[in-house]
C-alpha positions in Angstrom: -1.9 13.9 -4.2 -1.1 16.5 -1.0 -2.1 15.1 2.5 -5.1 12.6 3.0 -8.4 14.6 4.0 -9.8 11.1 6.0 -9.1 7.9 6.8 -10.5 5.4 3.7 -9.1 2.2 4.5 -12.6 0.6 4.4 -13.7 1.4 1.7 -14.2 3.9 -1.7 -17.6 5.0 -0.2 -18.8 8.7 -0.1 -18.7 9.1 3.7 -15.7 8.2 6.3 -16.0 4.7 8.1 -14.4 4.6 11.3 -14.5 0.7 11.7 -11.6 -1.5 11.1 -10.8 -3.4 7.6 -12.2 -6.7 8.8 -15.4 -5.4 10.5 -16.0 -3.3 7.3 -15.8 -6.5 5.4 -19.1 -7.6 7.6 -20.9 -4.5 7.2 -20.4 -3.3 3.7 -19.9 -4.6 0.1 -16.2 -4.1 -0.7 -14.5 -3.4 -4.1 -11.2 -2.9 -5.3 -8.2 -1.8 -3.3 -10.7 -1.6 -0.1 -11.7 -5.1 -0.9 -7.9 -6.6 -1.0 -6.7 -5.0 2.3 -9.4 -5.8 3.8 -8.5 -9.9 3.4 -4.3 -9.2 3.5 -3.2 -10.4 6.5 0.4 -9.7 6.0 0.0 -6.1 5.5 -2.5 -6.0 8.4 -0.1 -7.9 10.4 2.7 -5.2 10.1 0.4 -2.7 11.1 0.3 -0.9 7.8 -2.3 1.5 7.7 -4.2 2.9 4.9 -4.1 6.8 5.4 -6.1 7.2 2.2 -6.2 5.7 -1.2 -8.0 6.1 -5.0 -7.9 5.1 -8.2 -4.3 5.4 -9.0 -2.8 6.4 -6.1 -2.1 5.5 -2.8 -0.8 6.8 0.8 0.3 4.4 3.7 2.5 4.5 7.0 4.0 2.0 8.8 6.2 2.1 12.4 9.3 -0.4 11.9 9.0 -3.1 15.0 11.4 -5.1 16.7 10.8 -8.0 14.7 11.0 -6.0 11.2 14.9 -5.2 12.5 17.9 -7.4 10.7 21.1 -8.9 11.8 22.6 -4.9 11.9 19.8 -3.5 13.7 18.3 -1.5 10.5 15.1 -2.6 8.7 15.1 -5.8 7.0 14.6 -4.8 2.9 12.6 -7.3 2.5 10.0 -5.5 5.3 10.7 -2.1 3.3 9.6 -4.1 0.1 6.2 -5.3 1.9 5.4 -2.0 2.4 6.1 -0.3 -0.7 4.1 -3.5 -2.3 1.2 -3.0 0.0 0.7 0.6 -1.1 1.5 0.3 -5.2 -1.3 -3.0 -4.5 -4.0 0.3 -2.7 -3.2 2.2 -5.9 -3.7 -0.1 -8.4 -7.3 -1.8 -7.6 -9.4 0.1 -9.1 -13.3 -0.9 -8.1 -14.5 -3.5 -9.8 -11.0 -4.9 -10.6 -8.5 -7.5 -9.3 -4.8 -5.9 -9.7 -1.9 -8.3 -9.2 2.2 -7.4 -9.4 3.7 -8.7 -12.5 6.8 -7.7 -11.2 8.4 -4.9 -8.8 12.0 -3.2 -8.2 13.3 -1.4 -5.5 16.1 0.8 -4.6 17.0 0.9 -1.1 18.4 4.4 -0.2 18.5 5.1 3.5 18.4 2.7 6.5 15.9 3.0 8.6 15.5 1.9 12.4 13.1 0.4 15.3 11.1 2.9 16.1 10.9 4.9 12.4 7.4 6.3 11.4 7.9 5.1 7.5 5.3 6.9 4.8 4.3 5.4 1.3 2.9 7.1 -1.5 2.5 5.5 -4.4 1.0 6.7 -7.8 -0.1 5.9 -11.5 2.7 6.5 -14.1 0.3 4.5 -17.2 -2.3 2.4 -17.8 -2.5 0.6 -20.6 -5.5 -1.8 -21.3 -5.0 -4.3 -18.2 -1.1 -3.3 -17.7 0.1 -0.8 -15.8 3.5 1.1 -13.8 3.0 2.6 -10.5 5.5 4.1 -8.5 5.8 4.3 -4.8 8.4 6.6 -2.3 9.0 5.5 1.0 10.0 8.4 3.4 10.9 9.0 7.0 10.1 12.4 7.5 11.9 14.6 5.2 14.5 11.6 4.0 13.5 9.6 1.0 14.9 5.8 2.1 13.4 4.2 -0.8 12.3 4.3 -4.4 9.8 1.0 -6.0 8.8 0.9 -9.4 5.2 -2.0 -9.4 4.4 -3.5 -12.8 0.6 -4.5 -12.9 -1.8 -6.7 -14.1 -5.5 -6.6 -14.2 -6.9 -10.0 -14.3 -9.4 -11.2 -16.4 -13.6 -11.3 -14.7 -14.5 -14.3 -12.5 -16.5 -16.5 -14.5 
């Protein structure tokens, strides 16, 4: 997967786009992951950034904010799960498809703290028919802080 070449948060287009996902939604027809993220108010509210993505893979980043910390002054696991799940969604929503989670599991390996910069990298393990399995690794620098496995299901075309 390597380092992202450019920000494709807004569309699977041939040219980089500097507009926000909301602005892009009004200026072009979005499909797949870009369309999903343009309407993902929860992920946007948390400041999740889609660094880059393509069919079967994605990389996202997020800074831990005060609202994300729990009573132990560590990042609440629900926020780490949501971050990994958003990265999973970006990886499994191919252009022209609507793909949702049929399940997901996470292992928390190390705590994170206020101000930590997290990066999640997700990739497809297998896709058979309308079902898929994707792995996401969440890191802080060189430390792996969580691993997530998501199971996807592509919905039939809307009639």
